[in-house]
C-alpha positions, -999 to +999 in steps of 0.1 A: +000-003+002+018+034-007+015+065+014-002+093-001+002+116+023+023+113+055+026+138+083+061+133+098+082+158+126+077+196+125+048+217+121+016+220+094-010+246+093-042+228+082-078+244+088-089+206+096-076+170+090-100+141+083-091+103+075-114+084+058-152+082+069-137+091+108-145+124+128-128+157+116-100+168+138-098+206+143-069+208+164-046+186+186-033+203+222-005+186+244-003+198+278+003+194+316-019+201+344-014+199+385-041+183+405-044+174+441-071+150+444-095+149+473-090+120+493-105+084+478-122+062+502-116+024+504-127+004+473-138+037+459-134+055+420-131+090+423-129+119+400-113+152+399-117+177+371-097+204+354-106+233+329-096+226+295-109+260+276-127+246+243-131+210+251-162+195+244-177+162+253-172+150+220-136+155+216-112+129+226-089+133+258-059+111+266-042+116+301-014+098+312-006+095+349+023+110+365+050+085+377+048+094+412+009+084+414+007+068+448+015+029+443-022+022+457-043+041+431-052+032+399-058+051+370-090+048+357-091+069+326-104+103+318-131+121+298-146+153+289-174+153+310-188+188+305-177+219+283-143+232+291-141+201+321-120+169+321-127+145+347-098+124+355-105+093+375-087+072+403-096+040+418-082+030+455-086-008+457-072-006+493-089-013+526-081+024+540-087+059+522-058+072+503-049+111+498-029+116+465-005+148+472-006+171+439+008+155+409+012+169+373-009+145+350+000+152+310-028+153+285-035+151+246-065+167+235-080+160+202-104+187+193-132+174+169-159+198+173-160+225+146 
């Protein structure tokens, strides 16, 4: 299969990108955010939010947990849960509550909203 177009290292200025019949991508943003989640009770999933201006519930968010995340906490995903709001989920499978100190998460936001 021949490659017709290929994006390589560098910068490209495009108004939108669509591959096949998939959603159109209007922007991709990489960043970090420092979050101090509330204490998470035993055997509970907790959510903490941060503001990402322009994010919509139809967009895609990819979040990576920090390397210093408490060893007993499980990163359980992330989602754009409301306009401009991303929720990061952490699960505590232990028998006691865990209070994670402030930590820096990295994210990739794929804007699919025109």
